C-alpha positions in Angstrom: 1.4 -10.0 1.5 0.9 -6.9 -0.3 0.3 -3.6 1.9 -0.7 -1.3 -0.4 -3.4 -0.9 -2.8 -1.4 1.3 -4.7 2.0 0.0 -7.5 4.7 2.0 -7.1 4.2 2.4 -11.4 0.9 4.4 -10.2 2.0 6.2 -7.2 4.8 8.1 -9.4 2.1 8.9 -11.5 0.1 9.9 -9.0 3.6 12.2 -8.6 3.9 13.0 -12.1 0.2 14.7 -12.1 1.3 17.0 -8.9 3.9 18.2 -10.8 2.0 18.9 -13.5 0.1 21.5 -11.6 -2.6 20.0 -10.3 -4.1 20.7 -6.8 -2.7 18.3 -4.1 -6.5 17.9 -2.5 -7.9 17.4 -5.9 -5.5 13.8 -6.5 -6.5 13.0 -3.2 -9.8 13.0 -4.1 -9.5 11.5 -7.3 -7.8 8.6 -6.7 -9.1 7.9 -3.4 -5.6 9.1 -1.1 -5.8 10.8 1.6 -3.0 14.0 2.1 -0.4 12.2 4.3 -0.7 9.5 1.6 0.5 12.0 -0.8 2.7 13.4 1.3 4.7 10.4 2.1 4.7 9.1 -1.5 6.5 12.3 -2.1 8.9 12.2 0.4 9.7 8.6 -0.8 9.7 8.5 -4.7 9.6 12.2 -4.6 13.1 12.2 -6.7 13.0 8.4 -8.2 12.2 8.2 -12.0 11.0 4.5 -13.3 15.1 2.6 -13.6 15.6 3.9 -9.4 13.1 2.8 -8.3 13.2 -0.9 -9.1 16.8 -0.7 -7.4 15.9 0.5 -4.1 13.4 -2.2 -4.2 16.6 -4.2 -3.4 
C-alpha cells in the first residue's frame, strides 16, 4: 500500500531544487505540498544521494 503521492526520486528532485536556491514556499506551492512535508523530507532524505536512498529501504 502506497502512503505517499511522491516517489523517492521525486522527493530528491524537490530537495535538489531547494539546494539550488529556490525558496521553500515557492517549491511547496509548485509541487502541492505543505512546508511541514518539505521539512520532514529534508530531515529524512537531506544528505542522501540515489545510491544511499535504495539502501535505506532495506
